[in-house]
C-alpha positions in Angstrom: 26.2 -2.3 11.6 24.2 -1.3 14.7 28.1 -0.7 16.9 28.4 -4.9 17.1 30.7 -6.5 16.6 31.3 -9.1 13.4 31.8 -12.0 16.2 28.2 -12.0 17.4 26.5 -10.7 14.4 27.6 -13.8 12.4 26.3 -16.5 14.5 22.2 -15.1 13.8 23.3 -15.0 10.0 24.9 -18.5 9.9 28.3 -17.6 8.5 31.5 -16.8 9.9 32.6 -13.7 11.4 35.0 -12.9 8.5 32.4 -13.8 5.3 29.5 -11.3 7.8 32.6 -8.9 7.1 33.1 -10.0 3.8 29.6 -8.9 3.0 29.1 -6.1 5.4 31.9 -4.9 2.6 30.2 -6.0 -0.5 26.9 -4.4 0.5 29.1 -1.1 1.7 30.2 -0.8 -1.6 26.9 -1.7 -3.1 24.8 0.8 -1.5 27.8 3.9 -2.2 27.3 2.6 -6.4 23.7 1.8 -5.9 21.0 3.3 -8.7 18.2 5.3 -7.4 15.1 3.2 -7.3 12.8 4.7 -9.9 10.6 7.5 -8.8 7.9 7.0 -10.8 5.3 3.4 -9.9 4.0 3.1 -13.1 6.8 2.3 -14.9 7.7 0.2 -11.6 4.6 -2.0 -12.4 5.4 -2.5 -15.4 9.5 -3.8 -15.1 7.0 -6.0 -12.5 4.3 -7.1 -15.1 7.1 -8.5 -16.6 8.7 -10.7 -14.3 5.1 -12.0 -13.4 4.9 -12.8 -17.0 7.6 -13.6 -18.2 7.2 -16.2 -14.6 4.3 -17.8 -15.6 5.1 -18.8 -18.6 8.6 -20.0 -18.0 10.7 -17.0 -19.8 14.0 -17.4 -18.7 15.2 -15.1 -20.8 12.7 -12.7 -20.4 13.2 -12.6 -16.7 16.9 -12.2 -16.5 16.1 -9.6 -19.0 14.3 -7.7 -16.5 16.7 -8.4 -13.5 19.6 -6.0 -13.0 23.1 -8.6 -12.9 23.8 -7.7 -9.6 19.8 -8.3 -8.3 19.4 -10.1 -4.7 16.9 -11.9 -3.3 16.4 -11.6 0.4 13.4 -13.5 2.3 12.1 -14.5 5.7 12.4 -18.4 5.4 14.0 -20.5 4.6 15.1 -21.5 1.1 16.2 -18.5 -0.1 16.4 -16.7 4.0 20.8 -15.8 2.9 20.2 -14.4 0.1 20.4 -14.8 -4.0 22.3 -12.5 -5.6 22.5 -12.1 -9.7 20.0 -12.9 -12.4 20.5 -15.5 -13.6 19.6 -17.1 -9.9 16.9 -15.1 -8.3 15.2 -16.3 -12.4 15.9 -19.4 -11.8 14.7 -19.6 -8.4 11.3 -17.3 -9.6 10.2 -20.3 -12.0 10.9 -22.4 -9.7 8.4 -20.4 -7.7 5.4 -19.5 -10.5 5.2 -22.9 -10.6 3.4 -23.5 -7.1 1.5 -20.3 -7.4 -2.0 -20.9 -7.7 -2.8 -16.8 -8.5 -0.6 -13.7 -7.8 -2.3 -10.6 -8.1 -0.9 -6.6 -8.5 -0.4 -4.9 -4.3 1.6 -1.9 -3.7 4.4 -3.2 -0.7 5.6 -0.4 1.4 4.6 2.7 -1.2 5.6 0.9 -4.6 4.6 -2.3 -6.7 4.8 -5.6 -5.3 3.3 -9.1 -6.7 1.1 -11.3 -3.4 1.1 -15.1 -4.2 -1.6 -17.8 -3.5 -1.9 -21.5 -2.6 -4.1 -23.0 -4.5 -6.0 -24.0 -1.4 -6.5 -20.1 -1.6 -4.0 -19.6 1.5 -1.6 -16.7 0.6 1.7 -17.0 0.5 4.1 -15.1 0.3 3.9 -11.5 -0.7 7.0 -9.8 -2.8 8.5 -6.7 -2.6 10.9 -5.1 -5.5 13.0 -2.0 -5.7 13.2 -0.8 -9.2 16.2 1.4 -10.3 16.8 2.2 -14.6 14.1 0.5 -15.7 16.0 -3.1 -13.8 14.6 -4.8 -10.6 17.6 -4.4 -8.2 16.1 -6.3 -5.1 13.1 -8.5 -4.6 11.8 -8.6 -1.2 10.2 -12.0 0.4 7.6 -12.2 3.4 6.3 -15.8 3.5 5.9 -16.2 7.3 2.5 -18.1 7.2 1.4 -15.9 11.1 2.6 -12.2 9.8 0.5 -13.1 6.2 -2.6 -14.2 7.8 -1.7 -11.0 9.7 -1.7 -9.2 6.2 -4.4 -10.6 5.2 -7.2 -11.0 8.4 
């Protein structure tokens, strides 16, 4: 990873060097066997909208149905900073997140369908970017740092 030894990468990730090495190994395997993201933004939007609808109604089974079994959620802030893995775990986090969202609107994130969510006081809560492959969400990226969100909304 950028020609740095795992002993130097591990503290940045908040993990041991052995855990960082295992994570890198799993990531390499995943990248090599990863499905190609869908190119059709309309199909992607349909999957993301199904995710939002299931989260909004508290439909755990509906969430799991649109998530790849190996889905990964990454965020720029705790508690999801270290990431979440697997459809059941990510679905449960999405349900918890949806309980505090006042409003969610469709946006484009790096040219693909995403979501902008808002607190009840009208302040931005987070931007979620999605990677969709084979009509399932395989990755979710959450940007919730207030300073970065302020730059997006100003």
